[in-house]
C-alpha positions as CSV (number, residue, x, y, z in Angstrom):
1,S,100.6,90.1,18.6
2,R,97.8,89.6,21.0
3,E,100.0,88.4,23.8
4,G,99.9,90.5,27.0
5,R,96.8,92.3,25.8
6,E,94.2,89.5,26.3
7,P,91.5,90.7,28.8
8,P,90.8,88.4,31.7
9,G,87.9,86.1,30.9
10,A,87.7,87.1,27.2
11,L,86.7,84.3,24.9
12,R,89.4,83.5,22.4
13,P,87.5,82.3,19.3
14,K,85.3,85.3,18.6
15,V,87.6,88.2,19.4
16,L,88.3,91.2,17.2
17,A,92.0,91.9,17.7
18,P,92.9,95.4,16.8
19,A,95.4,94.2,14.1
20,A,94.6,97.1,11.8
21,F,96.5,99.4,14.1
22,H,99.9,97.8,14.4
23,C,101.4,101.0,13.0
24,S,104.3,99.8,11.1
25,S,107.2,102.3,10.7
26,T,106.4,102.4,7.0
27,M,103.0,103.8,7.6
28,D,103.0,107.2,6.0
29,V,103.2,109.8,8.8
30,R,101.4,112.3,6.7
31,Q,98.5,109.9,6.2
32,N,98.3,109.4,10.0
33,E,98.3,113.2,10.4
34,A,95.5,113.6,7.9
35,L,93.4,110.8,9.6
36,N,94.1,111.7,13.3
37,G,95.9,115.1,13.4
38,T,98.9,113.5,15.2
39,R,102.6,113.4,14.4
40,M,105.1,111.4,16.6
41,S,108.8,112.1,16.9
42,W,109.3,108.3,17.0
43,N,106.8,105.9,15.4
44,I,108.5,102.8,17.0
45,W,109.0,103.2,20.7
46,P,111.8,102.1,23.1
47,G,110.9,99.4,25.7
48,S,112.4,100.9,28.8
49,R,113.2,104.3,30.5
50,L,117.0,103.7,29.9
51,D,116.4,103.0,26.2
52,A,114.3,106.2,26.0
53,T,117.3,108.3,27.2
54,R,119.5,106.5,24.6
55,I,117.5,107.8,21.7
56,I,118.1,111.4,22.7
57,V,115.1,113.1,21.1
58,P,112.2,112.9,23.5
59,L,109.2,110.8,22.7
60,G,106.6,113.3,21.7
61,C,103.3,113.8,19.8
62,L,102.1,116.9,18.1
63,Y,98.3,116.9,18.2
64,T,95.9,119.2,16.4
65,P,92.6,118.7,18.3
66,L,90.3,120.5,15.8
67,K,92.1,119.5,12.6
68,Q,89.7,119.0,9.7
69,T,90.6,115.3,9.4
70,E,89.6,113.0,6.6
71,N,86.1,111.4,6.8
72,L,85.5,112.6,10.4
73,Q,82.4,111.0,11.8
74,L,80.1,113.2,13.8
75,V,77.8,111.2,16.1
76,E,75.0,112.6,18.3
77,Y,75.0,110.3,21.4
78,E,76.9,109.9,24.7
79,P,80.3,108.1,24.4
80,I,80.8,104.8,26.2
81,L,83.4,105.1,29.0
82,C,85.6,102.5,30.7
83,K,84.1,101.9,34.2
84,S,87.5,101.4,35.9
85,R,87.9,103.7,38.9
86,D,90.9,105.7,37.7
87,C,90.4,105.3,33.9
88,G,87.6,106.9,31.9
89,A,88.9,106.1,28.4
90,V,86.3,106.1,25.6
91,L,85.5,103.0,23.6
92,N,87.7,103.0,20.4
93,P,88.9,100.8,17.6
94,M,91.9,99.5,19.6
95,C,89.6,97.8,22.2
96,V,89.5,94.0,22.1
97,V,85.8,93.1,21.6
98,D,84.2,89.9,22.8
99,F,81.2,89.4,20.6
100,H,80.1,86.3,22.5
101,G,80.2,87.8,26.0
102,K,79.0,91.2,24.7
103,G,81.9,93.1,26.4
104,W,85.1,95.0,25.6
105,A,88.5,95.2,27.2
106,C,90.0,98.7,27.7
107,P,93.5,98.8,26.3
108,F,94.6,101.4,28.8
109,C,93.8,99.7,32.1
110,K,92.9,96.2,31.0
111,Q,89.4,96.4,32.7
112,R,86.7,94.3,31.1
113,N,83.4,96.3,30.5
114,P,80.0,95.0,29.5
115,F,78.3,96.8,26.6
116,P,75.1,98.7,27.5
117,P,71.9,96.9,26.4
118,H,71.3,98.9,23.2
119,Y,74.8,98.0,22.0
120,A,74.8,94.4,23.2
121,E,71.6,93.8,21.3
122,H,72.9,94.7,17.8
123,I,76.7,94.3,17.9
124,T,78.2,91.6,15.6
125,E,81.5,91.3,13.6
126,T,79.7,92.8,10.6
127,N,77.6,95.3,12.5
128,L,79.9,97.6,14.5
129,P,79.1,101.1,16.0
130,A,81.0,104.0,14.4
131,E,83.5,104.2,17.3
132,L,84.8,100.7,16.7
133,L,85.4,101.1,12.9
134,P,89.1,101.1,12.1
135,M,88.8,104.4,10.1
136,C,87.2,106.1,13.1
137,S,90.3,106.3,15.3
138,T,89.2,110.0,15.5
139,I,85.6,110.6,16.1
140,E,83.5,113.6,17.4
141,Y,80.6,113.3,19.7
142,I,77.9,116.0,19.8
143,L,76.8,115.6,23.4
144,P,73.0,115.5,23.7
145,H,71.1,117.6,26.2
146,T,73.8,120.3,26.3
147,Q,73.0,123.9,25.4
148,V,75.6,126.7,25.8
149,A,75.4,130.4,25.4
150,P,76.4,131.9,22.0
151,P,80.0,133.3,21.6
152,V,80.8,136.5,23.5
153,F,83.3,139.0,22.1
154,L,84.4,141.8,24.4
155,L,86.2,144.4,22.3
156,V,88.8,146.5,24.3
157,L,90.1,149.5,22.2
158,D,93.0,151.7,23.0
159,I,92.0,155.3,22.2
160,A,95.3,157.0,23.1
161,L,96.2,156.5,19.4
162,I,97.0,159.1,16.8
163,E,93.9,160.0,14.7
164,E,95.0,158.1,11.6
165,E,95.6,154.9,13.5
166,L,92.3,155.2,15.5
167,E,90.4,155.6,12.2
168,Q,91.9,152.4,10.8
169,A,91.2,150.5,14.0
170,K,87.6,151.7,14.1
171,D,87.1,150.8,10.4
172,S,88.3,147.2,11.2
173,L,85.9,146.9,14.2
174,Q,83.0,148.1,12.0
175,Q,83.8,145.6,9.3
176,C,83.9,142.7,11.9
177,L,80.6,143.7,13.4
178,A,79.1,143.2,10.0
179,M,80.7,139.7,9.8
180,M,79.8,138.5,13.3
181,P,77.0,135.9,13.7
182,Q,73.8,137.8,14.6
183,N,73.3,135.9,17.8
184,A,76.9,136.5,19.1
185,L,77.1,138.8,22.1
186,V,79.3,141.9,21.9
187,G,80.6,144.3,24.5
188,F,82.8,147.5,24.1
189,I,85.4,149.0,26.4
190,T,87.7,151.9,25.5
191,F,90.7,153.1,27.5
192,G,93.3,155.9,27.6
193,A,94.1,157.5,31.0
194,M,90.8,155.9,32.3
195,V,88.7,152.8,31.4
196,Y,85.2,153.3,29.9
197,V,82.7,150.5,29.7
198,H,80.1,151.5,27.2
199,E,76.4,150.7,27.6
200,L,75.0,149.4,24.3
201,A,71.3,149.4,25.3
202,S,70.9,153.2,25.4
203,T,70.3,154.4,21.8
204,A,69.3,158.0,22.6
205,L,72.2,159.0,24.7
206,P,75.5,157.2,24.7
207,K,76.5,156.3,28.2
208,A,79.8,154.9,29.6
209,Y,80.9,153.9,33.1
210,A,84.4,155.2,34.0
211,F,87.0,153.2,36.0
212,R,90.2,154.8,37.3
213,G,93.3,153.7,35.4
214,G,95.5,153.4,38.4
215,K,94.2,150.2,40.0
216,E,93.2,146.6,39.4
217,Y,89.5,145.6,39.5
218,A,88.1,142.2,40.6
219,A,84.9,140.8,39.1
220,Q,82.9,141.9,42.2
221,Q,84.0,145.5,42.0
222,V,83.2,145.6,38.2
223,A,79.8,144.2,38.7
224,Y,79.1,146.5,41.6
225,Q,80.2,149.7,39.8
226,L,78.2,148.7,36.7
227,G,75.1,148.3,38.8
228,F,74.5,144.5,38.7
229,A,75.2,142.2,41.5
230,L,76.8,138.8,41.8
231,K,75.4,135.8,43.6
232,N,75.0,136.0,47.4
233,D,74.5,139.8,47.1
234,P,71.3,141.3,48.6
235,R,70.9,143.4,45.5
236,G,71.2,140.3,43.3
237,T,67.8,140.3,41.7
238,M,68.8,142.1,38.7
239,G,71.9,140.0,37.6
240,S,71.6,139.0,33.9
241,A,69.1,141.6,32.9
242,A,71.4,144.4,34.1
243,S,74.5,142.9,32.5
244,R,72.6,142.8,29.2
245,R,73.1,146.5,28.9
246,F,76.8,145.9,28.3
247,L,76.8,142.6,26.4
248,M,74.1,142.4,23.7
249,P,73.4,140.3,20.6
250,V,74.9,141.8,17.5
251,S,71.5,141.9,15.9
252,E,70.2,144.3,18.6
253,C,73.2,146.6,19.1
254,E,74.9,146.8,15.7
255,F,73.5,150.2,14.9
256,T,74.3,151.6,18.4
257,L,77.8,150.3,18.3
258,N,78.4,151.5,14.8
259,S,77.3,155.1,15.7
260,L,79.3,154.9,18.9
261,L,82.4,154.0,16.8
262,D,81.7,156.8,14.2
263,D,81.6,159.4,17.0
264,L,84.6,158.0,18.9
265,T,87.5,160.4,19.2
266,R,91.0,160.3,20.6
267,D,91.3,160.2,24.4
268,A,90.6,163.7,25.6
269,W,92.8,163.4,28.7
270,P,95.1,166.5,28.8
271,N,98.4,165.5,27.2
272,A,101.4,167.3,28.8
273,G,103.2,168.4,25.6
274,T,105.1,166.5,23.0
275,E,107.8,165.2,25.3
276,R,105.4,162.8,27.0
277,R,103.7,159.6,26.1
278,P,99.8,159.7,26.0
279,F,98.4,158.0,29.1
280,R,97.5,154.3,28.6
281,C,96.1,152.1,31.4
282,T,96.2,148.8,29.5
283,G,96.6,146.7,32.8
284,A,93.5,148.2,34.4
285,A,91.4,147.9,31.1
286,L,92.3,144.2,30.9
287,S,91.3,143.6,34.5
288,V,87.9,145.4,34.0
289,A,87.3,143.3,30.8
290,I,88.2,140.0,32.5
291,G,86.1,141.0,35.5
292,L,83.0,141.8,33.4
293,L,83.2,138.4,31.8
294,E,84.0,136.6,35.1
295,A,80.8,138.1,36.5
296,T,78.6,137.4,33.5
297,Y,79.8,134.6,31.2
298,S,82.3,132.5,33.3
299,Q,82.9,129.0,31.7
300,S,81.2,130.0,28.5
301,S,82.3,130.8,25.0
302,A,83.9,134.1,25.7
303,R,87.0,136.1,24.5
304,V,88.5,139.5,25.3
305,M,90.0,141.1,22.2
306,L,92.5,143.8,23.2
307,I,93.5,146.2,20.4
308,I,96.5,148.3,21.5
309,G,98.8,150.8,19.8
310,G,101.3,151.8,22.5
311,P,102.9,150.8,25.9
312,C,101.0,150.8,29.2
313,N,102.4,153.7,31.3
314,V,99.7,154.2,34.0
315,G,98.7,151.9,36.8
316,P,99.2,148.2,37.2
317,G,101.0,146.5,34.4
318,M,102.9,149.6,33.3
319,V,106.1,148.8,31.3
320,V,107.5,152.3,30.7
321,G,107.3,155.8,32.3
322,E,105.6,159.0,30.9
323,E,108.7,160.7,29.7
324,L,109.6,160.0,26.0
325,K,113.2,160.4,26.9
326,E,112.9,157.2,28.9
327,T,113.1,154.5,26.2
328,I,111.3,151.2,26.6
329,R,113.4,148.2,27.7
330,S,115.6,146.1,25.3
331,H,117.0,142.6,25.7
332,L,120.3,144.2,26.9
333,D,118.4,146.3,29.5
334,L,116.7,143.2,30.8
335,Q,120.0,141.2,31.0
336,K,121.8,144.1,32.8
337,D,118.8,145.1,34.9
338,N,119.1,148.7,33.8
339,S,116.9,151.5,35.2
340,N,114.3,151.3,32.3
341,A,113.7,147.6,33.0
342,K,112.5,148.4,36.6
343,Y,108.8,147.9,35.7
344,T,109.3,144.5,34.1
345,K,109.2,142.1,37.1
346,K,106.1,143.8,38.6
347,A,104.3,143.9,35.2
348,L,105.1,140.2,34.6
349,K,103.7,139.3,38.0
350,Y,100.6,141.4,37.4
351,Y,99.8,139.9,33.9
352,A,100.4,136.4,35.2
353,S,97.7,137.1,37.8
354,L,95.3,138.3,35.1
355,A,96.1,135.2,33.1
356,S,95.1,132.9,36.0
357,R,91.8,134.8,36.3
358,A,91.1,134.4,32.6
359,V,92.0,130.7,32.7
360,G,89.8,130.2,35.8
361,S,86.8,131.5,33.8
362,G,87.6,129.5,30.7
363,M,88.0,132.6,28.4
364,A,90.6,133.5,25.8
365,V,92.4,136.9,25.7
366,D,93.6,138.0,22.3
367,I,96.2,140.8,21.8
368,F,96.4,142.8,18.6
369,A,99.4,145.1,18.9
370,C,100.1,147.6,16.2
371,S,102.9,150.1,16.7
372,L,106.3,151.1,15.3
373,D,107.7,150.9,18.8
374,Q,107.2,148.2,21.5
375,V,103.9,148.0,23.4
376,G,104.9,145.6,26.2
377,L,104.0,142.2,24.5
378,Y,107.0,140.7,26.4
379,E,105.1,141.3,29.7
380,M,101.6,140.7,28.4
381,K,102.5,137.5,26.5
382,V,101.6,135.3,29.5
383,V,97.9,136.3,29.2
384,A,97.6,135.1,25.6
385,D,99.8,132.1,26.2
386,K,97.9,130.7,29.2
387,S,94.4,131.4,27.9
388,G,95.1,130.2,24.3
389,G,94.2,133.6,22.8
390,Y,95.6,135.0,19.6
391,M,98.6,137.3,19.4
392,V,99.1,139.5,16.3
393,M,101.9,142.1,15.9
394,S,102.2,144.7,13.2
395,D,103.6,148.2,12.5
396,S,100.2,149.8,11.9
397,F,96.4,149.3,12.0
398,S,96.4,150.2,8.3
399,M,98.4,147.1,7.3
400,H,97.0,143.8,6.0
401,V,98.8,141.9,8.9
402,F,96.2,143.4,11.3
403,K,93.2,144.1,9.1
404,D,93.1,140.7,7.4
405,S,94.1,138.7,10.5
406,F,91.4,140.4,12.6
407,R,88.8,139.7,9.9
408,K,89.7,136.0,9.6
409,I,88.7,135.3,13.2
410,F,85.1,136.0,12.1
411,D,85.1,133.8,9.0
412,C,82.3,131.3,9.1
413,D,82.1,127.8,7.6
414,E,79.4,126.7,5.1
415,S,76.9,126.2,8.0
416,G,77.4,129.8,9.1
417,Y,79.3,129.0,12.3
418,L,82.6,130.5,13.4
419,Q,85.5,128.1,12.9
420,I,86.6,128.3,16.5
421,G,86.2,126.0,19.5
422,F,85.8,127.7,22.9
423,N,86.8,126.8,26.5
424,A,88.3,123.4,25.7
425,K,89.5,120.8,28.2
426,I,91.9,118.3,26.9
427,E,92.8,115.0,28.7
428,V,95.4,112.4,27.8
429,F,95.1,108.6,28.6
430,T,98.1,106.3,28.3
431,S,98.5,102.5,28.5
432,R,100.3,101.7,31.8
433,E,103.9,101.2,30.4
434,F,104.3,104.9,29.6
435,K,103.3,108.3,31.1
436,C,102.8,111.9,30.0
437,C,105.5,114.4,31.2
438,G,103.5,117.5,30.1
439,A,102.4,119.7,27.2
440,V,103.8,122.7,25.4
441,G,101.4,125.1,23.6
442,G,98.8,127.8,24.4
443,L,97.3,126.0,27.4
444,S,97.2,125.8,31.2
445,S,97.4,122.9,33.6
446,L,94.3,121.8,35.5
447,G,96.4,119.9,38.0
448,K,94.6,116.6,37.6
449,K,96.5,113.6,38.9
450,G,96.1,110.2,37.5
451,P,97.9,107.0,36.3
452,A,99.1,108.8,33.1
453,V,101.1,111.5,34.9
454,A,104.9,111.1,34.8
455,E,107.4,112.2,37.5
456,Q,109.5,114.2,35.0
457,E,108.0,117.5,33.9
458,I,108.2,119.1,30.5
459,G,106.2,122.3,29.8
460,E,102.9,122.3,31.7
461,G,103.4,119.1,33.6
462,A,102.2,117.1,36.7
463,T,98.7,116.8,35.2
464,C,96.8,114.7,32.7
465,Q,94.3,117.4,31.9
466,W,94.7,121.0,30.5
467,T,92.4,123.9,29.6
468,I,92.6,126.0,26.4
469,G,90.4,129.1,26.0
470,S,90.2,128.9,22.3
471,L,91.1,126.4,19.5
472,D,91.0,126.6,15.7
473,K,91.8,124.1,13.0
474,N,95.6,124.7,13.2
475,T,96.1,125.0,17.0
476,S,98.5,122.2,17.9
477,I,99.9,121.0,21.2
478,G,103.1,119.2,21.8
479,F,102.8,116.3,24.3
480,Y,105.9,114.7,25.8
481,F,106.1,111.1,27.2
482,D,108.3,109.0,29.3
483,I,108.6,105.2,29.5
484,A,107.6,103.9,32.9
485,N,109.3,100.5,32.7
486,Q,112.8,100.2,34.1
487,Q,113.7,96.9,32.4
488,A,113.7,96.5,28.6
489,D,112.5,92.8,28.7
490,A,109.4,93.8,30.7
491,I,107.5,94.4,27.4
492,P,106.9,91.4,25.3
493,Q,107.9,91.4,21.6
494,G,105.4,93.2,19.3
495,R,103.5,94.8,22.2
496,Q,101.6,98.1,21.4
497,S,101.4,101.4,23.3
498,F,98.0,103.0,23.3
499,L,97.4,106.8,23.6
500,Q,94.0,108.6,23.7
501,F,93.2,112.3,23.6
502,Q,89.8,113.5,24.7
503,T,88.9,117.2,23.9
504,F,85.7,118.6,25.3
505,Y,84.9,122.0,23.7
506,L,82.1,124.4,23.2
507,H,81.1,124.7,19.5
508,P,79.8,128.0,18.2
509,S,76.5,126.3,17.3
510,G,75.7,126.2,21.1
511,R,76.5,122.5,21.6
512,K,79.2,120.9,23.7
513,R,81.3,118.5,21.7
514,L,83.9,115.8,22.5
515,R,86.6,114.8,20.0
516,V,88.3,111.5,20.8
517,T,91.5,110.4,19.0
518,T,93.1,107.0,19.8
519,V,96.5,106.0,18.3
520,S,98.9,103.1,18.8
521,N,102.6,102.5,18.4
522,R,104.7,99.4,18.4
523,Y,107.5,98.8,20.9
524,T,110.9,97.8,19.6
525,D,112.9,94.8,20.9
526,S,115.6,95.1,23.6
527,T,118.4,95.7,20.9
528,M,116.4,98.6,19.4
529,S,117.5,97.4,16.0
530,D,114.6,98.9,14.0
531,I,113.9,102.1,16.1
532,A,115.7,104.4,13.6
533,T,113.2,103.5,10.8
534,G,110.4,105.0,13.0
535,F,112.0,108.4,13.3
536,D,110.0,111.3,11.9
537,Q,112.6,114.1,11.5
538,E,110.0,116.8,10.8
539,A,107.9,116.2,13.9
540,A,111.1,115.7,15.9
541,A,112.5,119.1,14.8
542,V,109.2,120.8,15.8
543,L,109.0,119.1,19.2
544,M,112.7,120.0,19.9
545,A,112.0,123.6,18.8
546,R,109.0,123.8,21.2
547,Y,111.0,122.2,24.0
548,A,113.9,124.7,23.4
549,V,111.6,127.7,23.2
550,F,109.9,126.6,26.4
551,K,113.3,126.4,28.1
552,T,114.2,130.0,27.1
553,E,111.5,131.2,29.6
554,N,113.6,130.1,32.6
555,E,117.1,129.7,31.2
556,D,119.7,131.9,29.4
557,P,119.3,131.6,25.6
558,L,123.0,130.7,25.3
559,D,122.5,127.7,27.6
560,V,119.5,126.6,25.5
561,L,121.6,126.9,22.3
562,R,124.3,124.7,23.9
563,W,121.7,122.2,25.0
564,V,120.4,122.0,21.4
565,D,123.9,121.4,20.1
566,R,124.6,118.7,22.7
567,M,121.4,116.9,21.8
568,L,122.2,117.0,18.1
569,I,125.8,115.7,18.5
570,R,124.6,112.8,20.7
571,L,121.7,111.9,18.3
572,V,124.0,112.0,15.3
573,S,126.8,110.0,17.0
574,K,124.2,107.4,18.1
575,F,122.4,106.9,14.7
576,A,125.0,107.7,12.0
577,D,127.3,105.2,10.3
578,Y,131.0,106.0,10.7
579,R,134.4,104.6,11.8
580,K,135.8,106.2,15.0
581,D,137.9,109.3,14.4
582,E,137.3,109.2,10.6
583,P,135.1,112.1,9.6
584,T,135.3,111.1,5.9
585,S,133.5,107.8,6.7
586,F,130.5,109.6,8.1
587,H,127.0,108.8,6.7
588,L,123.5,109.6,7.9
589,T,120.5,107.5,6.8
590,Q,117.6,109.2,5.1
591,E,115.5,109.2,8.3
592,F,118.0,111.6,9.9
593,S,119.5,113.3,6.9
594,I,117.7,116.7,7.1
595,F,117.4,116.9,10.9
596,P,120.8,118.6,11.4
597,Q,119.9,121.4,8.9
598,F,116.6,122.0,10.8
599,M,118.7,122.4,14.0
600,Y,121.1,124.7,12.1
601,H,118.3,127.0,11.1
602,L,116.6,126.8,14.5
603,R,119.9,128.0,16.1
604,R,120.0,131.0,13.8
605,S,116.3,131.8,14.2
606,N,114.6,134.6,16.2
607,F,113.2,131.9,18.5
608,L,116.5,131.3,20.1
609,Q,118.6,134.3,19.1
610,T,117.7,137.6,20.7
611,F,120.2,139.6,18.6
612,N,118.6,142.2,16.4
613,A,115.1,141.7,17.9
614,S,113.2,143.6,20.6
615,P,111.8,141.7,23.6
616,D,108.3,142.2,22.0
617,E,109.3,140.6,18.7
618,T,110.9,137.7,20.5
619,A,107.8,137.2,22.6
620,Y,105.6,137.3,19.5
621,Y,107.6,134.8,17.5
622,R,107.9,132.4,20.5
623,T,104.2,132.5,21.2
624,V,103.3,131.7,17.6
625,I,105.7,128.8,17.1
626,L,104.3,127.1,20.3
627,R,100.9,126.6,18.8
628,E,101.2,126.0,15.0
629,N,101.0,122.7,13.3
630,T,104.0,120.7,12.0
631,M,104.2,122.1,8.5
632,N,103.8,125.8,9.6
633,S,106.3,125.4,12.3
634,L,108.8,123.9,9.9
635,V,108.4,126.9,7.6
636,M,109.2,129.2,10.6
637,I,112.3,127.2,11.4
638,Q,113.5,126.7,7.8
639,P,111.7,129.0,5.4
640,A,110.7,127.7,1.9
641,L,112.3,129.2,-1.2
642,L,110.8,128.9,-4.7
643,Q,112.5,130.0,-7.9
644,Y,110.8,131.4,-11.0
645,S,112.8,131.6,-14.3
646,F,112.5,131.4,-18.0
647,D,114.6,128.2,-18.2
648,E,113.1,126.0,-15.6
649,G,109.3,126.0,-16.5
650,P,107.1,125.8,-13.4
651,P,108.4,127.2,-10.1
652,Q,111.1,125.0,-8.5
653,P,111.9,124.7,-4.8
654,V,115.6,125.7,-4.4
655,L,118.1,125.5,-1.5
656,L,117.8,128.2,1.1
657,D,121.3,129.2,0.2
658,A,123.1,132.3,-1.0
659,A,124.0,130.5,-4.2
660,S,120.3,130.6,-5.1
661,L,120.3,134.4,-5.4
662,K,121.0,134.6,-9.1
663,G,120.6,137.6,-11.4
664,N,118.1,136.1,-13.9
665,V,115.5,134.6,-11.5
666,I,112.7,135.7,-9.2
667,L,112.6,134.1,-5.8
668,L,109.6,133.7,-3.4
669,L,110.5,133.3,0.2
670,D,108.0,132.1,2.8
671,S,109.2,132.4,6.4
672,F,105.6,132.2,7.8
673,F,105.8,135.8,9.3
674,H,107.0,137.3,6.0
675,V,106.4,136.6,2.4
676,V,109.1,138.1,0.2
677,I,109.3,138.4,-3.6
678,W,112.9,139.0,-4.7
679,R,114.0,139.9,-8.2
680,G,117.6,139.4,-9.5
681,E,119.6,142.3,-11.1
682,T,118.8,141.2,-14.7
683,I,115.0,140.8,-14.0
684,Q,114.9,144.1,-12.1
685,A,116.8,145.9,-15.0
686,W,114.2,144.6,-17.5
687,Y,111.4,145.6,-15.2
688,D,112.8,149.1,-14.8
689,A,113.1,149.3,-18.6
690,G,109.4,148.6,-18.8
691,Y,109.5,145.4,-21.0
692,Q,106.5,144.0,-19.2
693,E,104.4,146.7,-20.8
694,K,105.3,145.6,-24.4
695,E,103.2,143.0,-26.1
696,E,106.1,141.1,-27.6
697,Y,107.4,140.5,-24.0
698,A,104.1,139.0,-22.7
699,N,106.0,136.0,-21.3
700,F,108.1,138.3,-19.1
701,K,104.8,139.8,-17.8
702,T,103.6,136.3,-17.0
703,L,106.8,135.5,-15.2
704,L,106.4,138.6,-13.0
705,M,102.8,137.7,-12.2
706,A,103.4,134.0,-11.3
707,P,105.1,134.6,-7.9
708,A,102.6,137.4,-7.0
709,E,99.7,134.9,-7.5
710,D,101.4,132.3,-5.3
711,A,102.1,134.9,-2.6
712,K,98.4,136.0,-2.7
713,Q,97.4,132.4,-2.1
714,I,99.7,132.2,1.0
715,L,98.4,135.5,2.4
716,H,94.8,134.2,1.9
717,D,95.3,130.9,3.7
718,R,97.4,131.9,6.7
719,F,96.7,133.3,10.2
720,P,98.2,135.6,11.3
721,V,98.5,137.1,7.9
722,P,102.2,137.5,6.9
723,K,103.8,140.8,6.0
724,F,104.2,141.0,2.2
725,I,107.5,142.5,0.9
726,Q,108.5,143.1,-2.7
727,T,112.2,143.8,-3.2
728,N,115.2,143.2,-5.6
729,A,118.9,142.4,-5.4
730,G,120.6,145.2,-3.5
731,G,117.2,146.7,-2.4
732,S,116.9,147.9,1.2
733,Q,114.3,145.2,2.0
734,A,116.4,142.4,0.5
735,R,117.6,141.9,4.1
736,F,114.5,139.8,4.8
737,L,115.8,137.2,2.4
738,T,119.6,137.5,2.9
739,S,119.2,137.1,6.7
740,K,117.5,133.7,6.2
741,V,119.6,132.0,3.6
742,N,122.6,129.8,4.4
743,P,125.6,132.2,3.9
744,S,127.6,129.9,1.7
745,T,129.3,132.9,0.0
746,T,130.1,135.8,2.3
747,H,132.4,138.8,2.1
748,N,135.0,136.6,3.9
749,S,134.9,133.6,1.7
750,S,136.4,133.3,-1.9
751,G,139.3,135.7,-1.1
752,G,137.9,139.2,-0.9
753,F,134.6,140.9,-1.5
754,G,132.5,139.2,-4.2
755,A,135.4,137.5,-5.9
756,G,134.2,134.5,-7.8
757,A,130.5,135.1,-7.0
758,S,127.9,137.5,-8.4
759,D,127.4,140.4,-6.0
760,S,123.8,139.6,-5.3
761,S,124.7,136.2,-3.7
762,V,127.3,137.6,-1.3
763,V,125.8,137.8,2.2
764,I,127.6,140.1,4.6
765,T,127.6,138.2,7.8
766,D,129.8,136.5,10.4
767,D,127.5,133.5,10.8
768,V,128.9,130.1,10.0
769,S,127.5,128.4,6.9
770,L,125.7,125.1,7.0
771,K,128.8,123.4,5.4
772,V,131.1,124.6,8.3
773,F,128.3,123.7,10.8
774,M,128.1,120.1,9.4
775,E,131.9,119.7,9.3
776,H,132.1,120.6,13.0
777,L,129.1,118.4,13.9
778,I,130.7,115.4,12.1
779,R,134.1,115.9,13.7
780,L,132.5,116.0,17.2
781,A,130.2,113.1,16.5
782,V,132.9,110.7,15.3
783,Q,135.3,111.5,18.2
784,S,136.1,108.5,20.3
């Protein structure tokens, strides 16, 4: 197994071969995820580029850089880097160590490196530094001699809201002020027809600087108007001291900001009657906020938090006009280029320019949008996507979706630090026989060229380094790879591929950290006889979903659906067992058995279907799926359904199928964005009769409470917090469940409405069922 990996001049006898890492296909993928935060679509790799096209599903890896991995080692010293000119990989357990010659061979570029003196002195087979221990394939370095500024939160509040909504938003802001770390810096901007930057240093008299809502502001203009200068400016003596009036530690300005919020009222700009929308200059407000942080805390731990309750209709970035009779654009308007979609192209271009300003300064921009109508998330999405900021969408500021999600950002760990990493740079290193095509997630390319960059591009490609404004423990990125070798026999039997991720980020404690994860996979032989055993259908479904959602940005959703179908048919016909033209002989092995149903649910989902969703909803769902971990993404694609009943004992997972909607059960549906408790007719009838109040029916009361407790746990653990819905068979909100289940019994099946099925399980839809989908798939797959 060491062939082709022996470093030049290494001594054979005393060599530590990285045998512990020959990841066999049987290695539990979940165990690998718990240890390294990685999930691969294929855990055994093809040996050539041609073979990589034959396995249909791209080679990919889902990586969660800040995952709370098992026994993560924190070390406080500088990492040891490979000295090769275009490498820079960090010493790791995959390296071949020569204890006699006190050196190590880099598995990525084959360069032989000497150990520094303090390592060479002590290193032996039994005395290894942490980064060479097999269980430390993921390790985190706290870099010495680095001090960074505390986190900066710039709150940008829409004050063109109705009174009730404004009160709720203010209440949330005041709660979060109390939760923020005392050393965190905070700034406050409000906007309606104009933008107001509030001074937090003046306690006696509240003071704000006004910016016109009709234009964009660069960092220089913002600094000039607020009275502090940038570098190279003759007035520049007063830089940071002057900016301190607007961005102050929470401990010093909490009282001022609280009283400012107490007295804050709706935007007083004259509103021209009930037929017009209130003026909102969201685009200008964002440019002022980004400009303020560019001028003061560039490349620091900063985020802009935009809290908005309506569409921008003034100045740059406007998405709709003043008149209420002009409705905001729908998907159909965008397709047909109707008159009310006339602002969209210009707005998209404007927000893309703001996104690149935010990315250039290493900050994140969060968007919290709460409104019954659209607010323009479709156009603003690019700012949160490129900067890695959060996006939360809800109907009202009074709902838990907003209130609890907003609060969760300020949750601290046991040491009292926020659970967020700021201004991260992530770089990928690959062994020479494969390269990285790109990454899909809330990140931006840094355009760094190197030996790991592939010609083909997927997502943010043509680079081996990316920047992410903000990371939390669930933020996951999908990386896609391509095999560089043209001939299959170029890779010797049993050869390993090596992959390393290096993530530099600013920790809220004020220290710079580096997380290094190194993983390895085995290459298959030229016949690819065992490659199927290395297929991880869950990770593959998520990587395919990300790729498909990324494609929808530049392609028609119908074309993307056809692409997903073609990929599935080709995958199934390649790996299933069947006799040509005999659908009855078809059999899928367990590695592939549930992949088709993931694709079935993906095709029906809001990620690819724009029917019955506004452009804002589509933008929101797509943004969230592109950054969640494997399990959360799977729940979005194929929701989980639990059944509670008297007969079955503890809650049972049941099929996401109309047949599961029985009268005598309670169902709990988790679709990530919604958590639904559904009661069958019988249960609802008992509930209406008040049996749960009677002592002799205590077990019925227990049954009712069980799903509520489980739902509470989901709501507590998840970000963004899902919308909670309680409904029953035939209830108006039951649509949240019936739209997700496989319509095995519809009004068309079983000869007439409801014949042969209880009415609750009939789903009124024209969608094909999973059974019909599978029949078509099998027929197409076995065709000669």
